[in-house]
C-alpha positions as CSV (number, residue, x, y, z in Angstrom):
1,D,0.0,0.0,0.0
2,G,3.1,2.2,-0.1
3,R,3.1,3.2,3.6
4,G,6.4,3.2,5.4
5,Y,7.0,0.8,8.3
6,V,6.4,3.5,10.9
7,A,3.0,4.3,9.6
8,Q,2.2,0.5,9.5
9,L,3.4,0.1,13.0
10,L,1.4,3.0,14.4
11,A,-1.7,1.7,12.7
12,G,-1.6,-1.2,15.2
13,F,-1.2,1.0,18.3
14,D,-4.4,2.0,20.2
15,G,-2.6,3.2,23.4
16,S,-3.4,0.1,25.5
17,H,-0.9,-2.5,24.3
18,S,2.7,-2.3,23.2
19,V,3.2,-3.1,19.5
20,A,6.1,-4.9,17.8
21,A,7.0,-4.7,14.1
22,M,7.6,-8.2,12.7
23,H,8.8,-9.8,9.5
24,C,9.0,-13.5,8.5
25,V,12.4,-15.3,8.6
26,G,13.5,-18.9,7.9
27,K,14.9,-21.2,10.6
28,E,18.4,-20.3,9.5
29,S,18.0,-16.8,10.9
30,L,16.6,-17.7,14.3
31,H,20.0,-17.4,16.0
32,S,20.1,-13.7,15.3
33,A,16.6,-12.5,16.1
34,G,13.9,-12.0,18.7
35,V,11.1,-14.4,17.6
36,F,7.4,-14.2,18.3
37,A,4.5,-16.7,18.2
38,C,0.9,-16.0,17.4
39,R,-1.4,-18.8,18.4
40,Q,-4.5,-17.2,16.7
41,P,-3.3,-15.2,13.7
42,P,-5.8,-13.1,11.7
43,S,-7.4,-14.9,8.9
44,D,-6.0,-12.3,6.5
45,K,-2.2,-12.1,6.7
46,E,-2.5,-8.5,5.6
47,D,-4.5,-7.6,8.8
48,V,-2.8,-5.1,11.0
49,C,-2.9,-6.6,14.5
50,W,-1.6,-10.1,15.4
51,P,-2.1,-11.0,19.1
52,L,1.3,-12.4,20.2
53,S,1.4,-15.4,22.5
54,H,5.2,-15.8,23.2
55,C,8.5,-14.0,22.7
56,A,12.0,-15.5,22.8
57,E,15.4,-14.0,22.1
58,K,17.6,-15.9,19.6
59,P,15.9,-19.3,20.1
60,T,17.4,-22.6,18.9
61,I,15.7,-24.2,16.0
62,V,14.4,-27.0,18.3
63,Y,12.9,-24.5,20.8
64,A,11.3,-22.5,17.9
65,Q,9.8,-25.6,16.4
66,E,8.3,-26.6,19.8
67,H,7.2,-23.2,21.1
68,L,7.2,-20.5,18.4
69,K,5.3,-21.9,15.4
70,T,2.5,-19.7,14.1
71,P,-0.4,-21.4,12.3
72,G,-0.7,-20.4,8.7
73,L,2.9,-19.6,8.1
74,E,4.9,-21.6,5.6
75,Q,6.9,-24.6,6.9
76,D,10.0,-23.4,8.8
77,K,9.0,-19.7,8.8
78,Y,8.8,-17.7,11.9
79,L,7.7,-14.2,13.0
80,A,10.9,-12.2,13.9
81,A,11.4,-8.8,15.4
82,F,11.8,-6.1,12.7
83,G,13.6,-4.0,15.4
84,Q,10.9,-1.3,15.9
85,Y,8.4,-0.9,18.6
86,V,5.7,1.4,20.0
87,L,5.8,0.8,23.8
88,T,3.6,1.5,26.8
89,P,5.2,2.7,30.0
90,A,5.0,-0.9,31.4
91,I,8.2,-1.9,29.5
92,F,10.2,0.8,31.3
93,R,9.0,-0.3,34.7
94,K,10.1,-3.9,33.8
95,L,13.5,-2.9,32.6
96,R,14.1,-0.7,35.7
97,G,12.9,-3.4,38.0
98,S,15.7,-5.9,37.3
99,A,19.4,-5.4,36.8
100,K,19.6,-8.6,34.7
101,C,16.4,-8.2,32.7
102,H,16.9,-8.2,28.9
103,F,14.6,-6.4,26.6
104,T,13.0,-9.5,25.1
105,E,12.4,-10.9,28.6
106,A,10.8,-7.6,29.7
107,L,8.7,-7.5,26.5
108,D,7.4,-11.1,27.2
109,D,6.5,-10.1,30.8
110,V,4.6,-7.1,29.4
111,R,2.9,-9.4,26.9
112,K,1.8,-11.6,29.8
113,E,0.4,-8.7,31.8
114,E,-1.2,-6.4,29.2
115,G,-0.9,-8.2,25.9
116,L,1.4,-7.5,23.0
117,I,0.4,-6.9,19.4
118,G,2.5,-7.7,16.4
119,V,2.3,-5.9,13.0
120,L,3.6,-7.8,10.0
121,I,5.5,-5.1,8.1
122,Q,5.1,-5.0,4.4
123,G,8.5,-3.9,3.1
124,C,12.2,-4.8,3.1
125,R,14.5,-5.1,6.1
126,W,18.2,-5.3,6.0
127,D,20.6,-6.2,8.8
128,L,23.1,-3.5,8.4
129,G,25.5,-5.3,10.8
130,R,26.1,-7.9,8.2
131,T,28.2,-6.8,5.2
132,S,26.2,-8.7,2.6
133,S,22.9,-7.3,3.8
134,Y,24.4,-3.8,3.9
135,V,25.5,-4.2,0.3
136,E,22.0,-5.4,-0.7
137,A,20.5,-2.3,1.0
138,L,22.8,0.0,-0.9
139,Q,22.1,-1.8,-4.2
140,A,18.3,-1.5,-3.6
141,Q,18.5,2.2,-2.8
142,A,20.8,2.9,-5.8
143,G,18.3,1.0,-8.0
144,S,15.3,3.0,-6.6
145,R,17.1,6.3,-7.2
146,A,17.8,5.2,-10.8
147,G,14.1,4.6,-11.4
148,E,14.2,0.9,-10.8
149,L,12.2,-0.9,-8.1
150,P,14.1,-2.5,-5.3
151,A,14.5,-6.2,-5.5
152,K,11.6,-8.1,-3.9
153,R,12.4,-10.0,-0.7
154,A,10.7,-13.1,0.6
155,R,7.4,-12.7,2.3
156,V,5.1,-14.8,4.4
């Protein structure tokens, strides 16, 4: 629909629940991502709000297969953090409350207490910490400036 990821993310925020931007990844990427599960995904994958049922940081493939499968996604595909959030104040209380609490653990605690909504972002994401992904991003941007469309990336 042409909206940027921030507009897509904000469309899922009603002020009562934190919202996490998501994208789909294969099992080979689980070791480098926060991963979500949605036990009751919307019937239309383009729907904005996905009620999340679990969060885990960099799970093993075995853990993901047992605890993080989302019905309706392709085999060996998972919902991963896009890296952007709209957060309620509850997350900050959680993070301040424990010296050893990591962000994903705090996010999962907030999910248990007030719920957490995921928004499946329609668009490209590049991990700029990986050289190959950084080069892909540069190539896509150079192509879009030259009037070409960026290369399509895998979707749900």
